[in-house]
Residue, then its C-alpha position, 0 to 999 in steps of 0.5 A: m277400911v280399904e286401904e289405898k294403894l299408893r304410887y311412890y315418888t321420889r327426889n333423884v337429886r340430892y338437894s330439895i326438891g318441891v313437887r306440886y301433889f296438882p297442878g294449881d296446888k299452891d302448898g305443895i311440898v318440898l322433898n329433902a334429906n329428911v322427908p325423900t320420898i312421897g306417896i301418891p293414892e293411885n286415884k290421884v297420880r295422874d294428877f301429880i304426874v300433870a303438876n310435875q312433869i317439869a322435874i319427872k321429865n328432867g330427871l329430879l323425880k323418879e317413882v319407886e318401888e316402895q318407899p324406903l324405910v332407911w335415912d343415911s345418918e351420919n349419927a346413926l353410929d352402932d358399937e363396931q363401926v364406932k369402935n372402927l372409927l377409933k383405929s384412924y385418927a384421921k377418920l375420926k376427926s373427918t367423921l367427928q364435924t359430920i356428927d351432930a348428936l351428942p348422945i352418939l359424941y357420948k358414945i364415942r367419947e365411952a368408947a376411946t376411955e374404955k379403949g384407953s386412946n390416946k391423949q389427942t384423941m381425946s381432947v378432939i373428941a373432946n372439942r366436938i362435943a364442946e361445940l355443941e352442948p349449949d353453954e350454961d351461961v347463956i342458959s343461965r342468962e335466958d333464963m333468968q331475963g323471963v325471972s323479974 
């Protein structure tokens, strides 16, 4: 089996943009933070460029060497980053609002507990966790609605 060579295109703006695979493509794809890049087979590049010429001319879409493998995520914090985050209450408080993954919040809480952080720090972490954790009363009521 011969592997088909791809050319990659990515959005060149921070907002989502729609692209078409070929002229007249009714479905296309939306390039956004989750899917920032699209791979086009070499033999289909001409159709892709024609279908997206305005986005390319306006700088919304650009060709890149290869598909990037790293996506930015506020949730991707390693142990060292968590330790550094706990050094500044202001930085912690602002960063917590961008984190929406409970496992990372639990990791921060555990590190803060091990460090012996003050009540204010523990409270801001607990409040963010409480915002994201599902409400047990709501879950149990929803579960009960399906029971006859």
